[in-house]
N, C-alpha and C positions, 0 to 999 in steps of 0.2 A: 050690422049684420047677424043672421040669427045661429044661435053657437053649433056646428056638429058633432054629436056624441061619437067618439070612434068607441065602438064595441069590439068587434075581435080585434083588427090590429096595433096594434103597442101605438102609445101618443108620441107623436117625433116634433116638439117645438121646434119651429124658425124666428131667428130672431133677422126681423128685415131690416137694415142702417139708410135710412136714407143719404141722399145728395145735399147739399145747402153751402158750400165755402165754411165759413170760421164757424155758421151757427151749429155745423157738425159735432163740435168740441163738445155740447151738450148730448151727443151720445157717452163719451167718457161719465157721465152723472145719471145714466140709466141703467149702464152694466155694473157702477160700484154698487146703486141700489142691489140687483137682481144678482149678483155674487152676494150680500151683504142675506138676503131672505132666505139663500140657497133655492131659488127658484133656474129648474135645470136649463139646459139648452142645448139641444142638439144639432143645433145649426145654425151660422149665420153665414146671410147674403149680405153684400154693401154694393153703393151706386160712390162711386166719387168718391167724398169726405165717409161715408160709410162704409166704404170699402180697407180704406187707408185704418182709420179706426177699428175695426171688426176686423182684419188683417193681424195689427198688432197685438189684440188680445186672445184673439183664436190659438196665436202659437202659444203663447206664455200663459194665458189667465190670468193676471195679472196687471193689477191699478196702476201701479207705481207708474210702469210703462208707457201707460198709457197719457198721467200724469207728464210725463218725458218727452211725446208729444206733442203735447198742447204749448210747453213751453220752447219747444224746436220752431211751432207754430206761431207764437207770440214773434218767432222774428225774421216773420216772412217779409217784413218791407225790405231788408235786401235784397231782395228778387230785381235785378232791373228790366224794364222793358224801353226800346228804343225807338219813341214816337214824337211827334212834331214840337217837342217842347221842350220853351228855354231853361237854363239850369237854374233862376227862380223858379219855376213850375215847379220842375222837376225838388226841390226842397219844400215846398208848398206840401206837394201830393205824397207819403211815403208808403202810399200800397198803390203797387200797381196794377191792380183789377182797376180800383178807382179811378185810376188815369186811365184806363181803357173806356171805365164807363163815364166819365167825365170828356174825353175823349169826341166817342158820339154825340152826347145829348148837345154839343158847342156846335153841331152839325159840319164836325171837318168825316161823314160817312161816308165820303166821295175824294175824301185826300188818295192820292197818289199811295200814299202808306198802306193803304187796305188792299193793293194787287198782292200783297206780301202773302202767302199760307197759311202763315201764323205771326202772332208780337214778341212772342219772347219763347225762348230755344230751350227751356224748360230745364235748364242746367241745375237751375237751384230748388225744382219739385225734384227732381232723379236723385239729387245728394240725400232730401230727408229720406224720400221710401228708402234708399238704400241702406239709410243710419237705421234703419227702422227694421225691417226685411232680409236685407243683403243678399245671400244665393241663398236661402232657403224656399222650400218650394211647397205644393200642398198640403205635400202628405206628409209636412211635417208639422202640422198647425194639431192643437191635440183636440181641437173642434174641428169637424168639418165645416171649411168654407169656402162661396163662390164671392166674385166680384159682376158684376154687370157694365157692359160696354156696350156703344154703339159702333157700328160695321155702317160705312159711309156707304159702300160699293153697294150692297141690297138693302140699307136703308132696313134691317133687323136689328131687333136685341140680342147680342150676345154675351153667353153666362160663360166665365172664364172658372174652370176649378181644378183644372192638369197646371205641370212644369212651372216657372219660375215665378214666382208673389210679385218679385219688381215688377216684371212685363206686366202681367195684371192690373194691377194695382195704377203704372203710370198710365193704362190706354182710358183704365174707369176713370180717370183724374185729368185728365188731358181735354181740356176746356175746350169747343172747340174755334177756330180764330186767333187761340189766345196762343195755345201752348202746339206741337208740332203733333199732327194722330199719329198713332205710332202700326206700324206693318205690324202684321203675327197670323204665322199663316194664310198666305194667302189673303186676310182683309184687312180693311183700312180702319184701326179704331179709334175710338172717342168717347167722350166722357157719358157714362150709361145715362145719365138724368137726362137727355132726349128724348131716351124712350120709358124711363122705369126709372123717375125719382125716387121714389119705393119700393123697393125690389120685391116684393108679396108674393107675384105669380111666380119669380123667379122659385124663390124659398120654397114655396106648396110643389112647381115642377122638380125636387131636388128630392121632393119625400117628407117634407113634413106636413103637417093635417094640424098646427095648431100654431098659428102664425102672432108674434105679436110683432106691429109693426113701429120704427120710428120717425117721424115725419118732422123737421126743422126748418119745412118750408112754411116763408109768412102766407098769412090767408092774404085773398084780394081784399083791397077795402076802397071804399067811392070815391070815385074822385069829378072832380065838374069841371075840367079846366084844364086843355092841349094848348099849348102855345106853339107849334108843327108837327109837320107828319112824320120826323123821329120818332118825337113821343107817344103820337096817336098808332106807329107802328109795333111801339115796344109794350106798350099797354096792350095791344090786341095777342101779342103775345103771349103776356103775361095770361089774359082769360084764357087761351089755349090751353096753359100750364095749368091752369087752376083747375078746369076741369079736371082735366087726364088725373091731376094726383087726386082728385075725389072719388073718382070715377075707381083707382088703385087701393085706395084707403077704403070702399066698399067690403073688397074681399078679405078683409085681416082681422081674426077672433079680438085684437082688443088693438088701440091704438095711445099711443104716446105720444103729448103733442108738447113740446117745453118752449113755454113763452120767450122764442128768442126773436122775436121780432123786431125790438129794441137795435139787433146789432146788426153793422153791414155785413154782408157775404164776404164783404173782402178784407173785412178787418177782426186778424188773429188777435190783435194786442192785448185782448180781456179773456185770457181760458178760463179762468177761478172763474167768472162771472158765470159765464155758458154752461161751465161742467154744473156752480150751482142748480139753474135752471134745471137741466139732465133730472139734476137730483127729484128736485122737488117735483118734477111735474110725475115722472116714476111711485116716489112714494103715494103721490095723490091718488094712483089707480091698483098700489099694491092689492087694496083688497079685492079690489073686484077682479083680479087677474088670477087671485086665489082662488074665490068660490069657480071661475071659471075653469079652472085647472081642476077645481074638487067636482064639479057637476060633469065635469068629463066623464073621468073614471075615477072611481077614488082608488086604486093599484097606482096612478100614478101618486097623489097628493102623499104615498107614507114615503113618497122619493123626497119629500120636503123636509123629512125629520129624520130618515137613517141612513 
């Protein structure tokens, strides 16, 4: 994307943190580098895991707090989901989302269990979010922050930047079909990743005119064999999502892409490795980022040092 020069208006840097489950822990590493290098961030917008990480950082601007988040998520196996598994199977599959994935791939998509509106009550997720933000509201953040969710009623994106952080984060991270939708101000909200995986446009609509996007979604790899209709269905959905992500990323001024594809999005057990990948990815584009900021406006460059 061609860099836009901001001449008259003050440059406002927005950080767009994408969704991606456990891969989103890489956002912590990215933030660590940006803070260390004194890259000013004027606005943070997050989707799903990006919203949780972004909100926690926006509240305190403290990396150690984010490290604690990672520790909490490393224990996500304590979540319980009631699917049609024997006790032996439950012991062999410690991650509840992994259970969901295996459940579908085994061909149980027509199982009566799926008549339910959700498969997990979300109490574990609520506890973690409450531990992170408590009763804090958006006005309490040190950096302006917004979360993105999807409204099932109108089928559109919703930008949340008022009221309690808890409600917004829960809505932004409520994976459709797994966690209950969140009813808020007449809307039925679910995970923002279904409409805005990396919330670049949302950040721009809130006033940011230089967008740093962090994408933790895996790239689509070639595949030549498909065993059943469910695999074809999932592959088709992945193609659609991949094209949407590429389109969204084209509107960012700089994209940081941590190499976290090897981590399953439901496996939070190795946070330190995801964080490290975020650091590496941010460090690799640091020179380019500083050059772009300097080119946009020399006066902004001074903020990096004074």
